[in-house]
C-alpha positions as CSV (number, residue, x, y, z in Angstrom):
1,M,-136.6,22.3,74.1
2,S,-134.3,25.3,73.5
3,N,-130.8,24.7,71.8
4,I,-128.6,27.6,71.1
5,V,-125.2,26.9,69.0
6,Y,-122.7,29.4,69.2
7,K,-120.1,28.6,66.3
8,I,-116.3,29.5,66.8
9,I,-115.0,31.3,63.8
10,N,-111.4,30.5,63.3
11,H,-109.4,33.5,61.7
12,N,-106.2,31.5,61.7
13,N,-104.6,33.6,64.6
14,E,-101.1,32.8,65.3
15,R,-100.5,30.1,67.8
16,I,-99.1,31.1,70.9
17,S,-95.9,29.0,71.3
18,A,-94.4,30.5,74.4
19,S,-93.4,27.8,76.9
20,L,-93.9,28.1,80.6
21,I,-90.6,27.2,82.5
22,Y,-91.5,27.9,86.1
23,V,-94.3,29.1,88.5
24,S,-93.2,30.7,91.8
25,K,-94.6,32.6,94.6
26,A,-92.6,34.8,96.6
27,R,-93.1,37.2,100.0
28,Y,-90.8,39.6,101.3
29,E,-89.3,38.7,104.6
30,K,-86.0,39.9,106.4
31,D,-83.7,37.3,104.8
32,W,-84.8,38.7,101.1
33,H,-81.6,39.1,99.1
34,S,-82.2,41.8,96.7
35,T,-79.4,41.6,94.0
36,M,-79.5,42.8,90.5
37,H,-79.9,40.0,87.9
38,S,-81.4,39.0,84.6
39,H,-82.6,35.8,82.7
40,P,-82.7,34.8,79.1
41,F,-86.4,34.5,79.3
42,T,-89.5,36.8,80.2
43,E,-90.8,36.9,83.6
44,L,-94.1,37.9,84.5
45,F,-95.0,39.2,88.0
46,Y,-98.5,39.5,89.8
47,V,-98.5,41.4,92.9
48,V,-100.8,39.4,95.2
49,K,-100.4,41.7,98.3
50,G,-98.5,44.5,99.9
51,S,-96.0,47.0,98.1
52,G,-92.5,47.3,97.2
53,N,-90.3,48.5,94.5
54,F,-88.9,47.1,91.3
55,L,-85.5,48.3,90.3
56,I,-85.1,47.7,86.5
57,E,-82.0,48.8,84.6
58,D,-81.4,52.1,86.3
59,K,-85.1,53.0,87.3
60,T,-87.0,52.4,90.3
61,F,-91.0,51.8,90.0
62,H,-93.4,51.5,92.9
63,V,-95.8,48.3,92.8
64,V,-98.9,47.8,94.7
65,E,-101.5,45.1,95.1
66,D,-103.1,43.9,91.5
67,D,-100.1,45.3,89.7
68,L,-98.7,43.2,86.9
69,V,-95.0,43.7,85.9
70,I,-93.2,42.3,82.8
71,V,-89.5,42.1,82.6
72,N,-88.3,40.8,79.0
73,A,-85.6,38.7,78.5
74,N,-81.9,39.8,79.5
75,V,-83.1,43.0,81.2
76,V,-81.3,43.2,84.6
77,H,-83.8,43.8,87.6
78,T,-84.4,43.1,91.3
79,E,-87.3,43.7,93.9
80,S,-87.2,45.1,97.3
81,S,-90.1,45.9,99.9
82,K,-90.6,46.7,103.7
83,D,-91.7,44.8,106.8
84,A,-94.7,47.0,107.1
85,N,-96.5,46.0,104.1
86,P,-94.4,43.4,102.7
87,L,-94.4,42.5,98.9
88,E,-96.1,39.4,98.0
89,Y,-96.1,38.1,94.3
90,I,-96.6,35.2,91.8
91,V,-93.8,35.0,89.0
92,L,-93.8,33.1,85.9
93,G,-90.8,32.3,83.9
94,I,-91.8,32.2,80.1
95,D,-89.7,31.2,77.1
96,G,-90.2,32.3,73.4
97,L,-92.3,35.5,74.4
98,S,-91.8,39.0,74.2
99,L,-94.6,41.2,75.9
100,S,-95.3,44.7,76.4
101,L,-98.5,46.3,77.8
102,Q,-97.3,49.7,76.7
103,E,-99.5,51.6,74.3
104,T,-97.9,51.6,70.8
105,G,-95.4,54.6,70.1
106,H,-93.6,54.0,73.4
107,S,-89.9,53.8,72.9
108,Q,-87.9,50.5,72.6
109,E,-86.3,51.2,76.1
110,E,-89.8,51.2,77.6
111,S,-90.8,47.9,75.7
112,L,-88.1,46.0,77.8
113,Y,-90.3,46.3,80.9
114,S,-94.2,47.1,81.4
115,F,-96.5,47.8,84.1
116,H,-100.4,47.6,84.6
117,N,-102.8,47.5,87.3
118,Y,-105.7,44.8,86.8
119,R,-107.5,45.7,90.0
120,K,-110.6,45.9,87.7
121,Y,-110.1,42.3,86.5
122,R,-108.5,41.0,89.7
123,E,-110.7,38.0,90.1
124,E,-110.3,36.6,86.6
125,I,-106.6,37.2,86.5
126,L,-105.7,36.0,90.1
127,T,-107.9,32.9,89.5
128,V,-105.6,31.8,86.6
129,F,-102.3,32.6,88.6
130,Q,-103.8,30.5,91.7
131,S,-104.6,27.7,89.3
132,L,-101.1,27.7,88.2
133,I,-99.9,27.3,91.8
134,S,-102.3,24.8,92.5
135,E,-101.3,22.7,89.6
136,V,-97.5,22.8,90.2
137,E,-98.0,22.2,94.0
138,K,-100.3,18.9,93.5
139,K,-98.3,17.7,90.0
140,E,-101.3,15.4,89.2
141,D,-101.4,13.6,86.1
142,A,-100.7,15.9,82.8
143,Y,-100.4,19.0,84.9
144,E,-97.6,20.4,82.7
145,Y,-100.1,20.4,79.7
146,I,-102.8,22.0,81.9
147,C,-100.4,24.8,83.2
148,Q,-99.5,25.6,79.5
149,N,-103.0,26.1,78.6
150,Y,-103.4,28.2,81.7
151,L,-100.6,30.2,80.3
152,N,-102.2,30.7,77.0
153,I,-105.4,31.7,78.6
154,L,-103.6,34.3,80.9
155,L,-101.7,35.7,78.2
156,L,-104.7,36.3,76.0
157,N,-106.7,37.7,78.8
158,L,-103.8,40.3,79.2
159,V,-103.9,41.3,75.7
160,R,-107.6,41.4,75.6
161,R,-107.9,44.0,78.8
162,T,-105.1,46.1,77.4
163,K,-105.5,45.8,73.7
164,A,-101.6,45.5,73.5
165,P,-99.5,43.6,71.3
166,L,-98.4,40.0,72.0
167,R,-95.0,39.3,70.1
168,L,-93.4,36.1,70.0
169,A,-90.0,36.1,70.4
170,P,-87.6,34.1,68.2
171,Q,-86.6,30.7,69.8
172,K,-82.8,31.1,70.8
173,N,-80.4,28.4,69.5
174,T,-79.4,26.7,72.6
175,T,-78.3,23.5,71.1
176,K,-74.7,24.5,71.6
177,E,-74.9,25.0,75.2
178,C,-77.1,21.9,75.8
179,T,-74.5,19.9,74.0
180,Y,-71.8,21.5,76.1
181,I,-73.7,20.4,79.3
182,K,-74.2,16.7,78.2
183,N,-70.3,16.6,77.1
184,Y,-69.4,18.1,80.4
185,I,-71.4,15.6,82.4
186,D,-70.0,12.8,80.4
187,I,-66.4,13.9,81.5
188,H,-66.9,15.1,85.0
189,Y,-69.8,13.0,85.9
190,S,-67.6,11.8,89.0
191,E,-67.1,15.1,90.5
192,P,-69.6,17.0,92.6
193,I,-72.2,18.4,90.0
194,T,-75.1,20.7,90.9
195,L,-77.5,22.7,88.8
196,D,-75.6,25.7,89.9
197,T,-72.3,24.2,88.6
198,L,-73.9,23.6,85.2
199,A,-75.4,27.2,85.0
200,N,-72.3,28.6,85.8
201,E,-70.5,26.6,83.0
202,T,-73.0,28.0,80.5
203,Y,-74.1,31.5,82.0
204,L,-77.5,30.3,81.7
205,D,-80.2,30.6,84.5
206,K,-80.6,27.2,85.9
207,Y,-84.3,27.1,85.5
208,Y,-84.0,27.9,82.0
209,L,-81.2,25.3,81.6
210,V,-83.2,22.5,82.8
211,H,-86.0,23.5,80.6
212,V,-83.9,23.6,77.3
213,F,-82.0,20.6,78.1
214,K,-85.2,18.6,78.8
215,K,-86.4,19.9,75.4
216,H,-83.4,18.7,73.6
217,F,-82.8,15.2,75.5
218,D,-86.0,14.7,76.8
219,T,-84.7,14.4,80.3
220,T,-83.0,16.9,82.9
221,P,-79.3,17.5,83.3
222,I,-79.6,15.9,86.9
223,H,-81.4,12.9,85.6
224,Y,-78.8,12.4,82.9
225,L,-76.1,12.7,85.3
226,I,-77.6,10.0,87.5
227,D,-78.1,7.9,84.6
228,K,-74.5,8.2,83.6
229,R,-73.2,7.5,87.0
230,I,-75.2,4.3,87.1
231,E,-73.9,3.1,83.7
232,E,-70.4,3.7,84.8
233,S,-71.1,1.8,87.8
234,K,-72.6,-1.1,86.2
235,H,-69.5,-1.5,84.2
236,L,-67.2,-1.4,87.3
237,L,-69.6,-4.1,89.1
238,E,-69.1,-6.4,85.9
239,T,-65.4,-5.8,85.3
240,T,-63.4,-4.9,88.7
241,H,-63.3,-6.2,92.2
242,H,-64.0,-2.9,93.7
243,T,-66.2,-2.8,96.8
244,I,-69.6,-1.4,96.6
245,S,-68.4,1.5,98.6
246,Q,-65.6,2.2,96.4
247,I,-67.5,2.1,93.2
248,S,-70.1,4.4,94.9
249,N,-67.1,7.2,95.5
250,I,-65.7,6.3,92.0
251,V,-68.8,7.2,90.0
252,G,-69.5,10.4,92.1
253,F,-72.3,9.4,94.6
254,N,-71.6,11.0,98.0
255,S,-73.0,7.8,100.0
256,Q,-73.1,4.1,99.5
257,S,-76.8,3.9,100.7
258,Y,-77.9,6.6,98.3
259,F,-76.1,4.9,95.7
260,T,-77.7,1.6,96.6
261,Q,-81.2,3.0,96.9
262,T,-81.0,4.7,93.5
263,F,-79.3,1.8,91.7
264,K,-82.2,-0.4,93.0
265,K,-84.7,2.2,91.9
266,K,-83.2,2.2,88.4
267,L,-82.5,-1.4,87.9
268,G,-84.7,-3.3,90.4
269,R,-81.8,-4.9,92.2
270,T,-79.0,-3.8,94.5
271,P,-75.5,-3.1,93.4
272,A,-74.5,-6.6,94.9
273,E,-77.3,-8.3,93.3
274,F,-76.4,-7.0,89.9
275,R,-72.6,-8.2,90.4
276,K,-73.7,-11.6,91.5
277,E,-75.9,-11.9,88.6
278,A,-73.2,-10.7,86.2
279,R,-70.7,-13.1,87.4
280,K,-73.1,-16.0,87.1
281,N,-73.9,-15.2,83.6
282,S,-70.2,-14.6,82.7
283,T,-69.4,-17.9,84.2
284,L,-72.1,-19.6,82.1
285,T,-70.8,-18.3,78.8
286,K,-67.3,-19.4,79.5
């Protein structure tokens, strides 16, 4: 019997604390809207097929298959392509990371974004990207943790292949924005509210907003909004003679059927059943 043990030597390397916000795949089509924009987090693009252009700040860069493009936080950019060879890519939104694959000695301007071609390592790099897509599509148990580990593997592979520095960006203090959104929902819960509404209120990207809100309050803004509406509806069911339809409208649901469905999902009984039980209990306590 042969037994070979390889010892792992811990050099106390800095732990990667970057967080994966989202994974997305895109393909250029005629309805593609190419508008300049920025995010408060880093985006990492991998070109799977085709070719196109990245406009970053005031510069245009041509990209082809197996190019990896890194656009760091708050850098204005957009992408474009043509029908003949449409651009197809996978993009990751990453919080808490500043990454440059440029060689040392380049200017600060260049470190805002960087490009590298990974054709030589296509199989190992693309496998990780595709695994991330598979995990977020299936959403099986613990997929968020698996995705985070895939992100760590990917980042370390990129650094290994390019021998470039990996810089962890200081975490932004978003407590103020999150508290503002929570208070906004508490006041305006009866009005039509979407993620776009909340993003416009804080000037934050909506994906990033969901990420930081959940980090602070352990729930998403929309789930918090729904819970707020349900709590208010319970109070109205117990203390008023409004109809179910009226209460549905008062607390901000756009239809009675959706209100009833959501209420039952949250509390295990319909609004009518809840009201009947509440009145019965009220009579018993008198």
